[in-house]
All heavy atoms as an XYZ file, in Angstrom:
983
protein
N      21.620     -9.633     12.690
C      20.659    -10.254     11.757
C      19.263    -10.334     12.355
O      18.287    -10.200     11.647
C      21.191    -11.620     11.390
C      20.178    -12.405     10.634
S      20.851    -12.773      9.022
C      20.007    -14.297      8.766
N      19.125    -10.639     13.629
C      17.839    -10.718     14.265
C      17.011     -9.424     14.147
O      15.800     -9.485     14.017
C      17.957    -11.184     15.692
S      18.550    -12.882     15.845
N      17.718     -8.317     14.302
C      17.003     -6.991     14.240
C      16.397     -6.835     12.857
O      15.349     -6.285     12.674
C      17.854     -5.849     14.668
C      18.942     -5.407     13.642
C      20.253     -5.829     13.672
C      18.721     -4.475     12.617
N      20.920     -5.229     12.589
C      19.978     -4.386     11.951
C      17.721     -3.748     12.093
C      20.224     -3.562     10.838
C      17.884     -2.951     11.050
C      19.192     -2.829     10.390
N      17.132     -7.310     11.813
C      16.624     -7.158     10.428
C      15.380     -8.014     10.288
O      14.418     -7.592      9.581
C      17.724     -7.522      9.447
C      18.852     -6.508      9.429
C      19.993     -6.940      8.561
O      20.188     -8.177      8.298
O      20.797     -6.046      8.155
N      15.339     -9.230     10.885
C      14.145    -10.016     10.762
C      13.013     -9.321     11.496
O      11.914     -9.290     10.960
C      14.461    -11.358     11.465
C      13.281    -12.347     11.452
C      12.786    -12.685     10.050
C      13.704    -13.603     12.216
N      13.311     -8.792     12.693
C      12.220     -8.128     13.488
C      11.681     -6.925     12.620
O      10.533     -6.634     12.621
C      12.734     -7.697     14.810
N      12.586     -6.186     12.039
C      12.201     -4.951     11.238
C      11.421     -5.301     10.019
O      10.695     -4.454      9.482
C      13.509     -4.205     10.878
N      11.488     -6.509      9.486
C      10.846     -6.865      8.239
C       9.546     -7.669      8.426
O       9.009     -8.184      7.532
C      11.756     -7.713      7.376
C      12.965     -6.891      6.924
C      13.831     -7.695      5.984
N      15.152     -7.246      5.803
C      15.612     -6.106      5.398
N      14.745     -5.178      5.065
N      16.915     -5.797      5.295
N       9.040     -7.662      9.635
C       7.820     -8.442      9.962
C       6.689     -7.590     10.431
O       6.137     -7.745     11.514
C       8.175     -9.508     11.005
N       6.305     -6.548      9.608
C       5.309     -5.623     10.047
C       3.903     -6.192     10.283
O       3.122     -5.672     11.072
C       5.198     -4.611      8.959
C       5.715     -5.257      7.731
C       6.716     -6.261      8.267
N       3.561     -7.333      9.727
C       2.284     -7.984      9.975
C       2.132     -8.389     11.440
O       1.022     -8.644     11.849
C       2.057     -9.123      9.034
O       3.058    -10.084      9.208
C       2.030     -8.669      7.592
N       3.200     -8.570     12.069
C       3.113     -8.989     13.515
C       2.835     -7.858     14.479
O       2.600     -8.091     15.641
C       4.470     -9.677     13.863
C       4.804    -10.936     13.145
C       6.148    -11.466     13.543
C       3.755    -12.024     13.257
N       2.765     -6.660     13.930
C       2.511     -5.501     14.803
C       1.019     -5.275     15.184
O       0.688     -4.223     15.681
C       3.036     -4.204     14.157
C       4.470     -4.209     13.762
C       5.460     -5.094     14.150
C       5.060     -3.344     12.894
N       6.621     -4.757     13.485
C       6.399     -3.696     12.786
C       4.658     -2.216     12.158
C       7.297     -3.030     11.935
C       5.506     -1.539     11.416
C       6.858     -1.963     11.291
N       0.180     -6.197     14.820
C      -1.272     -5.983     15.064
C      -1.438     -5.661     16.574
O      -0.803     -6.205     17.396
C      -2.017     -7.244     14.741
N      -2.387     -4.811     16.855
C      -2.652     -4.340     18.171
C      -2.846     -5.453     19.194
O      -2.423     -5.303     20.295
C      -3.822     -3.365     18.211
O      -3.578     -2.226     17.499
N      -3.481     -6.496     18.769
C      -3.740     -7.633     19.723
C      -2.417     -8.355     20.072
O      -2.457     -9.174     20.976
C      -4.826     -8.544     19.198
C      -4.410     -9.215     17.880
O      -3.540     -8.688     17.122
O      -4.931    -10.357     17.585
N      -1.364     -8.098     19.324
C      -0.083     -8.822     19.598
C       0.944     -7.816     20.157
O       2.135     -8.187     20.321
C       0.433     -9.350     18.335
C      -0.404    -10.527     17.833
C       0.194    -11.210     16.683
N      -0.691    -12.174     16.142
C      -1.091    -12.206     14.886
N      -0.700    -11.305     14.018
N      -1.903    -13.165     14.453
N       0.507     -6.547     20.472
C       1.485     -5.534     20.831
C       2.303     -5.867     22.040
O       3.586     -5.667     21.994
C       0.731     -4.214     21.037
O       0.166     -3.790     19.850
C       1.705     -3.113     21.517
N       1.770     -6.396     23.181
C       2.630     -6.659     24.305
C       3.856     -7.619     23.989
O       4.966     -7.318     24.424
C       1.703     -7.280     25.374
C       0.378     -6.686     24.947
C       0.380     -6.639     23.443
N       3.574     -8.702     23.243
C       4.596     -9.630     22.955
C       5.593     -9.046     22.024
O       6.807     -9.248     22.104
N       5.081     -8.286     21.053
C       5.972     -7.698     19.986
C       6.849     -6.650     20.667
O       8.000     -6.485     20.309
C       5.128     -7.186     18.918
C       5.799     -7.015     17.586
C       5.555     -5.945     16.774
C       6.795     -7.799     16.942
N       6.354     -6.100     15.600
C       7.087     -7.227     15.767
C       7.440     -8.956     17.360
C       8.041     -7.783     14.812
C       8.372     -9.496     16.429
C       8.682     -8.908     15.254
N       6.284     -5.935     21.619
C       7.114     -4.903     22.316
C       8.296     -5.556     22.993
O       9.366     -5.013     22.989
C       6.224     -4.132     23.299
N       8.094     -6.694     23.640
C       9.147     -7.388     24.312
C      10.282     -7.848     23.322
O      11.408     -7.731     23.664
C       8.610     -8.594     25.117
N       9.883     -8.329     22.165
C      10.784     -8.781     21.167
C      11.646     -7.559     20.731
O      12.892     -7.669     20.619
C      10.066     -9.380     19.959
C      10.999     -9.522     18.758
C       9.436    -10.679     20.312
N      10.980     -6.459     20.458
C      11.693     -5.249     20.011
C      12.619     -4.709     21.154
O      13.708     -4.260     20.875
C      10.671     -4.160     19.600
C       9.929     -4.452     18.319
C       8.845     -3.442     18.084
C      10.799     -4.660     17.111
N      12.191     -4.742     22.379
C      13.038     -4.312     23.490
C      14.288     -5.224     23.620
O      15.365     -4.694     23.907
C      12.204     -4.324     24.853
C      11.219     -3.198     24.826
O      11.276     -2.212     24.090
O      10.311     -3.310     25.735
N      14.125     -6.451     23.358
C      15.276     -7.413     23.466
C      16.251     -7.028     22.331
O      17.410     -6.992     22.523
C      14.801     -8.813     23.290
O      13.929     -9.115     24.523
C      15.974     -9.822     23.319
N      15.698     -6.834     21.080
C      16.534     -6.482     19.979
C      17.231     -5.153     20.219
O      18.451     -5.013     19.966
C      15.677     -6.410     18.757
N      16.506     -4.221     20.767
C      17.093     -2.875     21.045
C      18.254     -2.985     22.033
O      19.292     -2.355     21.761
C      16.025     -1.949     21.557
C      16.318     -0.460     21.644
C      16.765      0.100     20.319
C      15.062      0.304     22.183
N      18.041     -3.681     23.073
C      19.169     -3.873     24.037
C      20.394     -4.486     23.442
O      21.518     -4.033     23.664
N      20.205     -5.523     22.596
C      21.357     -6.190     21.937
C      22.013     -5.229     20.970
O      23.285     -5.246     20.903
C      20.861     -7.477     21.187
N      21.304     -4.514     20.205
C      21.849     -3.578     19.278
C      22.616     -2.467     19.975
O      23.734     -2.070     19.500
C      20.773     -2.941     18.376
C      20.126     -3.923     17.360
C      18.806     -3.439     16.903
C      21.093     -4.134     16.209
N      22.109     -1.898     21.012
C      22.837     -0.889     21.733
C      24.135     -1.418     22.322
O      25.159     -0.765     22.304
C      21.940     -0.265     22.805
C      20.909      0.651     22.246
C      20.083      1.361     23.275
N      19.268      2.330     22.650
C      18.249      2.984     23.223
N      17.966      2.671     24.427
N      17.557      3.828     22.577
N      24.078     -2.655     22.845
C      25.287     -3.258     23.462
C      26.349     -3.482     22.371
O      27.513     -3.350     22.653
C      24.924     -4.648     24.134
O      24.110     -4.428     25.247
N      25.857     -3.860     21.186
C      26.801     -4.168     20.110
C      27.280     -2.849     19.408
O      28.185     -2.886     18.540
C      26.190     -5.003     19.043
N      26.704     -1.702     19.750
C      27.131     -0.443     19.109
C      26.626     -0.269     17.660
O      27.078      0.470     16.876
N      25.501     -1.053     17.348
C      24.962     -0.968     16.005
C      23.949      0.216     16.004
O      22.782      0.045     16.270
C      24.262     -2.273     15.649
C      23.786     -2.345     14.239
O      23.385     -1.359     13.647
N      23.702     -3.549     13.712
N      24.387      1.346     15.476
C      23.543      2.553     15.492
C      22.455      2.527     14.486
O      21.263      2.824     14.804
C      24.471      3.809     15.254
C      23.600      5.106     15.168
C      25.558      3.942     16.290
N      22.696      1.977     13.280
C      21.600      1.944     12.277
C      20.523      0.966     12.720
O      19.349      1.178     12.624
C      22.199      1.462     10.910
C      21.097      1.393      9.834
C      21.839      1.123      8.429
N      20.784      1.054      7.434
C      20.115     -0.016      7.100
N      20.419     -1.167      7.651
N      19.244     -0.013      6.119
N      20.906     -0.186     13.218
C      19.947     -1.124     13.762
C      19.144     -0.633     14.931
O      17.967     -0.858     15.001
N      19.809      0.101     15.811
C      19.171      0.764     16.933
C      18.099      1.722     16.509
O      16.958      1.663     16.911
C      20.210      1.431     17.838
O      21.163      0.515     18.407
C      19.536      2.211     18.989
N      18.461      2.497     15.481
C      17.492      3.465     14.946
C      16.359      2.814     14.284
O      15.178      3.173     14.521
C      18.214      4.404     13.939
N      16.577      1.791     13.511
C      15.513      1.034     12.872
C      14.538      0.442     13.898
O      13.292      0.554     13.713
C      16.092     -0.040     11.953
N      15.085     -0.173     14.896
C      14.177     -0.772     15.924
C      13.507      0.270     16.754
O      12.373      0.062     17.164
C      15.020     -1.848     16.795
C      15.424     -2.977     15.913
C      14.136     -2.288     17.936
C      14.312     -3.775     15.217
N      14.180      1.382     16.995
C      13.469      2.453     17.742
C      12.275      2.982     16.944
O      11.281      3.337     17.567
C      14.450      3.620     18.013
C      15.328      3.514     19.200
C      16.403      4.521     19.188
C      14.510      3.591     20.487
N      12.350      3.079     15.669
C      11.209      3.422     14.871
C      10.026      2.412     15.145
O       8.914      2.847     15.374
C      11.509      3.542     13.328
C      10.206      3.694     12.556
C      12.438      4.759     13.125
N      10.354      1.199     14.993
C       9.341      0.154     15.216
C       8.788      0.213     16.614
O       7.552      0.059     16.847
C       9.899     -1.236     14.907
C      10.418     -1.448     13.464
C      10.953     -2.880     13.365
C       9.320     -1.234     12.491
N       9.663      0.386     17.617
C       9.182      0.397     19.032
C       8.347      1.674     19.186
O       7.330      1.588     19.913
C      10.453      0.499     19.913
C      10.151      0.330     21.372
C       9.497     -1.036     21.589
N       9.148     -1.241     23.029
C       7.864     -0.985     23.484
N       6.944     -0.603     22.776
N       7.670     -1.243     24.785
N       8.660      2.754     18.514
C       7.820      3.959     18.639
C       6.403      3.702     18.028
O       5.426      4.190     18.550
N       6.349      2.949     16.916
C       5.061      2.657     16.302
C       4.234      1.823     17.358
O       3.074      2.099     17.521
C       5.276      1.921     14.992
C       3.922      1.374     14.494
C       5.859      2.910     13.930
N       4.854      0.786     17.901
C       4.137     -0.057     18.825
C       3.699      0.745     20.040
O       2.559      0.705     20.440
C       4.994     -1.285     19.180
C       4.393     -2.074     20.344
C       5.195     -2.196     17.988
N       4.623      1.595     20.584
C       4.293      2.359     21.825
C       3.221      3.350     21.499
O       2.303      3.565     22.304
C       5.587      3.110     22.296
O       6.522      2.218     22.735
N       3.305      3.939     20.318
C       2.401      5.002     19.908
C       0.935      4.583     19.786
O       0.000      5.369     19.932
N       0.690      3.284     19.687
C      -0.654      2.771     19.626
C      -1.381      3.029     20.933
O      -2.585      3.220     20.942
C      -0.653      1.261     19.333
C      -0.250      0.920     17.921
C      -1.198      1.419     16.844
O      -2.445      1.354     17.067
O      -0.756      1.836     15.780
N      -0.640      3.046     22.074
C      -1.238      3.193     23.337
C      -0.771      4.483     24.111
O      -1.488      4.986     24.920
C      -0.920      1.983     24.230
C      -1.396      0.694     23.592
N      -2.653      0.345     23.559
C      -0.676     -0.276     22.962
C      -2.767     -0.849     22.931
N      -1.556     -1.236     22.545
N       0.418      4.963     23.707
C       0.949      6.161     24.301
C       1.710      7.002     23.287
O       2.891      6.805     23.060
C       1.895      5.740     25.488
C       2.475      6.917     26.223
O       2.296      8.088     25.832
O       3.061      6.640     27.293
N       0.921      7.830     22.560
C       1.522      8.596     21.467
C       2.782      9.413     21.875
O       3.659      9.546     21.035
C       0.468      9.474     20.935
C      -0.796      8.754     21.316
C      -0.464      8.073     22.619
N       2.825      9.914     23.074
C       4.016     10.683     23.484
C       5.217      9.880     23.631
O       6.294     10.229     23.212
C       3.740     11.448     24.745
C       2.727     12.591     24.593
C       2.576     13.349     25.866
N       1.515     14.371     25.617
C       1.188     15.279     26.444
N       1.832     15.321     27.642
N       0.242     16.154     26.251
N       5.076      8.670     24.156
C       6.197      7.766     24.198
C       6.640      7.294     22.853
O       7.835      7.300     22.529
C       5.836      6.477     25.085
C       6.941      5.412     25.182
C       8.231      5.921     25.787
C       6.415      4.246     25.950
N       5.676      6.962     21.988
C       6.066      6.604     20.661
C       6.814      7.697     19.955
O       7.779      7.499     19.182
N       6.312      8.956     20.066
C       6.959     10.039     19.432
C       8.386     10.220     19.931
O       9.337     10.441     19.152
C       6.249     11.332     19.765
C       6.823     12.623     19.197
C       6.146     13.901     19.632
O       4.950     13.861     20.023
O       6.738     14.960     19.491
N       8.645     10.088     21.266
C      10.017     10.237     21.807
C      10.932      9.148     21.261
O      12.083      9.417     20.912
C       9.911     10.093     23.352
N      10.463      7.930     21.093
C      11.252      6.866     20.550
C      11.567      7.088     19.064
O      12.747      6.883     18.649
C      10.551      5.522     20.748
C      10.512      5.127     22.193
C       9.565      3.992     22.441
O       8.500      3.880     21.886
N       9.929      3.117     23.484
N      10.624      7.524     18.352
C      10.870      7.874     16.931
C      11.779      9.022     16.743
O      12.657      9.033     15.879
C       9.529      8.001     16.126
C       8.725      6.707     16.216
C       9.793      8.396     14.680
C       7.299      6.836     15.663
N      11.646     10.066     17.611
C      12.526     11.219     17.540
C      13.960     10.810     17.811
O      14.865     11.329     17.142
C      12.090     12.281     18.567
C      10.882     13.055     18.151
C      11.093     14.087     17.172
O      12.248     14.287     16.670
N      10.096     14.774     16.776
N      14.157      9.974     18.764
C      15.510      9.419     19.019
C      16.144      8.673     17.793
O      17.238      8.890     17.431
C      15.500      8.400     20.262
C      16.932      7.939     20.560
C      16.888      6.925     21.745
O      15.846      6.793     22.391
O      17.944      6.376     21.974
N      15.237      7.885     17.135
C      15.656      7.242     15.939
C      15.977      8.224     14.847
O      17.015      8.102     14.154
C      14.574      6.246     15.429
N      15.169      9.243     14.676
C      15.427     10.266     13.730
C      16.759     10.947     13.884
O      17.475     11.151     12.944
C      14.300     11.326     13.767
C      14.387     12.429     12.708
C      14.402     11.960     11.236
C      13.243     13.421     12.889
N      17.085     11.232     15.133
C      18.469     11.869     15.391
C      19.567     10.946     15.042
O      20.606     11.410     14.483
C      18.534     12.294     16.854
C      17.593     13.448     17.225
N      17.599     14.630     16.594
C      16.633     13.491     18.122
C      16.669     15.464     17.100
N      16.101     14.734     18.065
N      19.416      9.642     15.306
C      20.467      8.696     14.953
C      20.544      8.586     13.460
O      21.728      8.575     12.929
C      20.124      7.293     15.565
C      20.166      7.184     17.068
C      19.676      5.825     17.501
C      21.525      7.500     17.533
N      19.443      8.519     12.757
C      19.529      8.460     11.238
C      20.141      9.745     10.665
O      20.863      9.692      9.669
C      18.121      8.293     10.667
C      17.623      6.846     10.708
C      16.339      6.546     11.152
C      18.370      5.765     10.261
C      15.845      5.242     11.209
C      17.902      4.495     10.268
C      16.683      4.253     10.774
N      19.856     10.850     11.310
C      20.472     12.120     10.851
C      21.938     12.115     11.064
O      22.756     12.502     10.172
C      19.859     13.342     11.594
C      18.452     13.621     11.143
C      17.715     14.672     12.007
O      18.190     15.009     13.114
O      16.690     15.154     11.566
N      22.410     11.626     12.220
C      23.827     11.551     12.496
C      24.558     10.578     11.520
O      25.713     10.847     11.157
C      24.079     11.025     13.927
C      23.726     12.002     15.066
O      23.539     13.238     14.664
O      23.588     11.636     16.178
N      23.839      9.604     11.095
C      24.412      8.650     10.094
C      24.364      9.166      8.654
O      24.896      8.612      7.750
C      23.673      7.277     10.144
C      23.837      6.461     11.414
C      22.790      5.340     11.422
C      25.248      5.979     11.507
N      23.555     10.193      8.441
C      23.334     10.717      7.064
C      22.463      9.780      6.272
O      22.599      9.672      5.028
N      21.627      9.000      6.902
C      20.776      7.980      6.251
C      19.401      8.571      5.848
O      18.528      8.674      6.705
C      20.629      6.791      7.211
C      19.800      5.621      6.636
O      19.061      5.807      5.712
O      20.040      4.534      7.135
N      19.338      9.017      4.598
C      18.161      9.615      4.112
C      16.961      8.678      4.057
O      15.779      9.096      4.404
N      17.145      7.466      3.766
C      16.016      6.463      3.769
C      15.491      6.277      5.224
O      14.304      6.297      5.427
C      16.478      5.106      3.283
C      16.779      5.038      1.796
N      15.765      4.863      0.903
C      17.927      5.167      1.096
C      16.313      4.919     -0.281
N      17.578      5.086     -0.255
N      16.416      6.190      6.139
C      15.977      6.059      7.569
C      15.267      7.271      8.056
O      14.291      7.249      8.758
N      15.766      8.433      7.669
C      15.035      9.699      8.011
C      13.617      9.754      7.474
O      12.731     10.195      8.158
C      15.886     10.946      7.594
C      17.187     11.131      8.302
C      17.981     12.212      7.629
O      17.566     13.336      7.585
N      19.190     11.863      7.259
N      13.481      9.330      6.204
C      12.146      9.379      5.574
C      11.223      8.393      6.335
O      10.122      8.766      6.642
C      12.272      8.998      4.131
N      11.756      7.261      6.643
C      10.956      6.295      7.432
C      10.556      6.834      8.764
O       9.402      6.725      9.136
C      11.837      4.948      7.691
C      11.250      3.942      8.591
C      10.092      3.225      7.859
C      12.312      2.999      9.040
N      11.506      7.432      9.492
C      11.201      7.981     10.792
C      10.201      9.066     10.738
O       9.232      9.120     11.482
C      12.468      8.477     11.472
N      10.324     10.025      9.764
C       9.334     11.115      9.608
C       7.980     10.555      9.318
O       6.956     11.053      9.829
C       9.773     12.068      8.609
C      10.768     13.120      9.052
C      12.058     13.255      8.737
C      10.528     14.176     10.029
N      12.612     14.279      9.370
C      11.768     14.843     10.248
C       9.408     14.561     10.754
C      11.858     15.925     11.099
C       9.557     15.585     11.701
C      10.710     16.259     11.842
N       7.912      9.555      8.471
C       6.628      8.942      8.067
C       5.946      8.275      9.276
O       4.717      8.503      9.499
C       6.855      7.941      6.941
O       5.609      7.310      6.550
N       6.660      7.587     10.066
C       6.131      6.889     11.245
C       5.775      7.916     12.302
O       4.868      7.759     13.063
C       7.062      5.848     11.765
C       7.377      4.753     10.836
C       6.089      4.184     10.134
N       6.400      3.044      9.272
C       6.700      3.170      7.995
N       6.795      4.368      7.388
N       6.955      2.087      7.206
N       6.586      9.012     12.352
C       6.246     10.092     13.314
C       4.934     10.728     12.913
O       4.056     11.043     13.774
C       7.357     11.130     13.303
C       7.328     12.175     14.395
C       7.320     11.545     15.793
C       8.572     13.138     14.223
N       4.653     10.915     11.636
C       3.391     11.446     11.116
C       2.257     10.511     11.616
O       1.222     11.060     12.108
C       3.406     11.567      9.650
N       2.434      9.228     11.484
C       1.350      8.316     11.900
C       1.191      8.412     13.431
O       0.035      8.367     13.875
C       1.808      6.848     11.611
C       0.901      5.817     11.981
C       1.440      4.372     11.593
N       0.430      3.391     11.748
C       0.354      2.689     12.902
N       1.207      2.891     13.920
N      -0.514      1.729     13.065
N       2.184      8.500     14.176
C       2.067      8.618     15.625
C       1.334      9.928     16.051
O       0.506      9.935     16.894
C       3.499      8.514     16.282
O       4.048      7.261     15.863
C       3.402      8.531     17.777
N       1.703     11.004     15.328
C       1.020     12.286     15.631
C      -0.478     12.110     15.305
O      -1.330     12.637     15.984
C       1.575     13.418     14.816
C       2.913     13.921     15.303
N       3.128     14.255     16.562
C       4.040     14.183     14.617
C       4.342     14.679     16.728
N       4.954     14.663     15.498
N      -0.790     11.434     14.229
C      -2.162     11.242     13.822
C      -2.948     10.442     14.888
O      -4.036     10.771     15.274
C      -2.256     10.538     12.445
C      -3.709     10.325     11.972
C      -3.779      9.796     10.575
N      -2.939      8.627     10.349
C      -3.211      7.386     10.640
N      -4.388      7.114     11.217
N      -2.437      6.403     10.354
N      -2.333      9.366     15.396
C      -2.932      8.543     16.463
C      -3.223      9.422     17.643
O      -4.253      9.265     18.298
C      -2.045      7.364     16.768
C      -2.507      6.588     18.033
C      -2.029      6.300     15.598
N      -2.311     10.337     17.971
C      -2.415     11.249     19.097
C      -3.297     12.445     18.842
O      -3.369     13.354     19.712
N      -3.890     12.517     17.632
C      -4.823     13.504     17.221
C      -4.149     14.942     17.113
O      -4.751     15.977     17.200
C      -6.031     13.651     18.187
S      -7.031     12.166     18.220
N      -2.838     14.944     16.861
C      -2.045     16.166     16.587
C      -1.932     16.213     15.086
O      -0.911     15.882     14.546
C      -0.801     16.164     17.298
C      -0.018     17.522     17.192
O      -0.496     18.358     16.461
O       0.928     17.718     17.931
N      -2.969     16.729     14.430
C      -3.083     16.595     12.969
C      -2.164     17.630     12.258
O      -1.548     17.322     11.144
C      -4.506     16.804     12.469
C      -5.427     15.770     13.074
C      -6.460     16.053     13.910
C      -5.226     14.391     12.743
C      -7.326     15.145     14.451
C      -6.053     13.446     13.297
C      -7.043     13.783     14.199
O      -7.850     12.847     14.719
N      -1.881     18.778     12.814
C      -0.946     19.726     12.212
C       0.446     19.065     12.243
O       1.144     19.167     11.268
C      -0.942     21.075     12.932
C      -2.191     21.795     12.582
C      -2.166     23.192     13.182
N      -3.394     23.907     12.848
C      -3.780     25.034     13.315
N      -3.057     25.624     14.215
N      -4.868     25.597     12.899
N       0.799     18.560     13.351
C       2.168     17.964     13.454
C       2.277     16.742     12.494
O       3.312     16.526     11.879
C       2.463     17.498     14.822
N       1.191     16.033     12.375
C       1.200     14.871     11.443
C       1.412     15.316     10.017
O       2.181     14.735      9.283
C      -0.153     14.139     11.622
N       0.738     16.391      9.660
C       0.914     16.920      8.283
C       2.301     17.392      8.019
O       2.881     17.190      6.951
C      -0.134     18.043      7.975
C      -1.490     17.531      7.682
C      -2.466     18.795      7.639
C      -1.575     16.759      6.404
N       2.899     18.101      9.009
C       4.292     18.568      8.816
C       5.263     17.401      8.719
O       6.111     17.410      7.805
C       4.699     19.458     10.039
C       4.139     20.905     10.046
C       4.786     21.736     11.121
N       4.681     21.171     12.444
C       3.639     21.459     13.279
N       2.696     22.245     12.900
N       3.627     20.916     14.466
N       5.104     16.427      9.617
C       6.003     15.242      9.519
C       5.850     14.516      8.184
O       6.786     14.068      7.634
C       5.741     14.329     10.716
N       4.587     14.304      7.738
C       4.350     13.634      6.477
C       4.935     14.392      5.307
O       5.469     13.787      4.399
C       2.873     13.441      6.287
N       4.875     15.683      5.370
C       5.445     16.557      4.329
C       6.990     16.370      4.245
O       7.569     16.249      3.193
N       7.636     16.327      5.473
C       9.060     16.119      5.536
C       9.442     14.690      5.044
O      10.378     14.570      4.301
C       9.544     16.334      6.892
C       9.581     17.739      7.324
C      10.023     17.968      8.787
C       9.998     19.441      9.157
N      10.515     19.673     10.483
N       8.632     13.759      5.361
C       8.820     12.385      4.907
C       8.748     12.275      3.418
O       9.566     11.656      2.736
C       7.832     11.415      5.610
N       7.754     12.950      2.841
C       7.550     12.920      1.380
C       8.707     13.500      0.668
O       9.262     12.949     -0.288
C       6.235     13.699      1.024
O       5.123     13.007      1.677
C       6.040     13.612     -0.493
N       9.185     14.658      1.159
C      10.292     15.321      0.506
C      11.540     14.491      0.590
O      12.324     14.383     -0.393
C      10.528     16.727      1.159
N      11.857     13.952      1.753
C      13.037     13.100      1.936
C      12.944     11.830      1.080
O      13.956     11.456      0.417
C      13.245     12.696      3.398
C      13.910     13.740      4.237
C      13.722     13.437      5.759
C      15.461     13.781      3.978
N      11.825     11.223      1.038
C      11.648      9.990      0.315
C      11.865     10.270     -1.148
O      12.483      9.428     -1.871
C      10.262      9.356      0.512
N      11.338     11.384     -1.660
C      11.619     11.694     -3.074
C      13.068     11.916     -3.364
O      13.565     11.480     -4.368
C      10.758     12.981     -3.436
C       9.295     12.681     -3.597
C       8.546     13.915     -4.050
N       7.140     13.569     -4.212
C       6.207     14.459     -4.007
N       6.445     15.717     -3.780
N       4.893     14.062     -4.195
N      13.670     12.647     -2.459
C      15.122     12.956     -2.640
C      16.003     11.740     -2.768
O      16.931     11.709     -3.553
C      15.601     13.882     -1.516
C      17.011     14.418     -1.854
C      17.459     15.391     -0.834
N      17.693     14.762      0.429
C      17.648     15.343      1.634
N      17.378     16.615      1.749
N      17.893     14.624      2.717
N      15.632     10.715     -1.944
C      16.470      9.506     -1.973
C      15.949      8.416     -2.877
O      16.536      7.334     -3.029
C      16.714      8.915     -0.555
C      17.407      9.896      0.344
C      15.439      8.457      0.041
N      14.798      8.749     -3.581
C      14.213      7.745     -4.485
C      13.518      6.544     -3.850
O      13.424      5.526     -4.431
N      12.979      6.788     -2.669
C      12.257      5.716     -1.929
C      10.745      5.863     -2.184
O      10.082      6.527     -1.468
C      12.545      5.792     -0.467
C      12.025      4.649      0.320
O      11.127      3.987     -0.122
O      12.557      4.384      1.424
N      10.299      5.251     -3.339
C       8.902      5.402     -3.711
C       7.943      4.813     -2.748
O       6.896      5.315     -2.499
C       8.712      4.796     -5.102
C       9.654      5.354     -6.179
C       9.465      6.778     -6.367
N       8.427      6.963     -7.378
C       7.951      8.180     -7.799
N       8.400      9.214     -7.119
N       7.109      8.230     -8.696
N       8.345      3.708     -2.077
C       7.490      3.043     -1.116
C       7.190      3.972      0.090
O       6.110      4.097      0.528
N       8.240      4.564      0.651
C       8.096      5.492      1.786
C       7.395      6.740      1.342
O       6.622      7.353      2.139
C       9.431      5.760      2.446
C       9.233      6.166      3.936
C       8.492      5.148      4.628
O       8.774      3.872      4.700
O       7.421      5.540      5.203
N       7.595      7.200      0.164
C       6.894      8.426     -0.336
C       5.388      8.090     -0.365
O       4.568      8.892      0.092
C       7.365      8.713     -1.748
C       6.676      9.946     -2.392
C       7.119     10.214     -3.814
O       8.061      9.540     -4.306
O       6.491     11.158     -4.402
N       5.016      6.878     -0.809
C       3.628      6.501     -0.839
C       3.017      6.488      0.589
O       1.919      6.994      0.825
C       3.450      5.173     -1.517
C       2.014      4.607     -1.492
C       1.082      5.534     -2.231
C       1.997      3.216     -2.146
N       3.802      5.907      1.542
C       3.338      5.874      2.937
C       3.039      7.277      3.471
O       2.038      7.531      4.112
C       4.377      5.191      3.821
C       4.346      3.655      3.713
O       3.339      3.058      3.357
N       5.518      3.094      3.938
N       4.004      8.162      3.168
C       3.767      9.598      3.689
C       2.596     10.280      2.956
O       1.902     10.934      3.586
C       5.061     10.341      3.459
N       2.485     10.047      1.692
C       1.356     10.624      0.950
C       0.009     10.120      1.478
O      -0.941     10.856      1.545
C       1.514     10.430     -0.532
C       2.591     11.214     -1.198
C       2.783     10.754     -2.617
C       2.284     12.739     -1.167
N      -0.028      8.817      1.747
C      -1.232      8.295      2.408
C      -1.586      8.919      3.732
O      -2.741      9.154      4.018
C      -1.117      6.749      2.568
C      -1.175      5.981      1.255
C      -0.921      4.507      1.421
O      -0.176      4.069      2.281
N      -1.554      3.657      0.557
N      -0.590      9.199      4.506
C      -0.768      9.853      5.760
C      -1.408     11.282      5.519
O      -2.277     11.661      6.205
C       0.518      9.933      6.563
S       0.253     10.513      8.271
N      -0.814     11.989      4.536
C      -1.326     13.271      4.167
C      -2.769     13.178      3.748
O      -3.663     13.992      4.146
C      -0.509     13.985      3.091
C       0.904     14.321      3.670
C      -1.193     15.212      2.522
C       1.915     14.801      2.621
N      -3.077     12.138      2.944
C      -4.443     11.944      2.382
C      -5.455     11.718      3.506
O      -6.593     12.034      3.372
N      -5.030     11.233      4.638
C      -5.952     10.972      5.734
C      -6.261     12.239      6.552
O      -7.118     12.195      7.400
C      -5.336      9.872      6.681
C      -5.304      8.518      6.124
C      -4.787      7.515      7.050
N      -4.839      6.186      6.478
C      -3.764      5.497      6.124
N      -2.561      6.042      6.349
N      -3.859      4.302      5.584
N      -5.573     13.354      6.218
C      -5.815     14.549      6.944
C      -6.492     15.656      6.164
O      -6.712     16.709      6.645
C      -4.470     15.088      7.423
C      -3.711     14.101      8.305
N      -4.198     13.726      9.470
C      -2.584     13.496      8.072
C      -3.353     12.841     10.026
N      -2.382     12.688      9.191
N      -6.680     15.432      4.864
C      -7.327     16.470      4.016
C      -8.813     16.219      3.758
O      -9.316     15.232      4.111
C      -6.582     16.572      2.671
O      -6.582     15.285      2.046
C      -5.133     16.981      2.852
């Protein structure tokens, strides 16, 4: 339950609060891995990747890629769309605009397929920032 609370509090991810928020996410991640909760682990890895990506895009990308593989193993289309969308953002922060466009395109397609209009909008906004 705590990981769900952490995952639903995006306003706390502001850059000035990143160090404290990273510690919260790391604690949640450790607990989820210990409990064998794969979906929760993937969700928190996406968030951890977003936080990491603000300062180290390569680390953020690696964390989100790990989450993406977990969501793929679970067959979780919503999770995959989320991961691709956040990966696009991380690529954009790292100035890898081609990779950002590819990831955003994959996120858009997946979000449409599973009917996740919110994530589709996030991905389209990412595309819009590159054109």
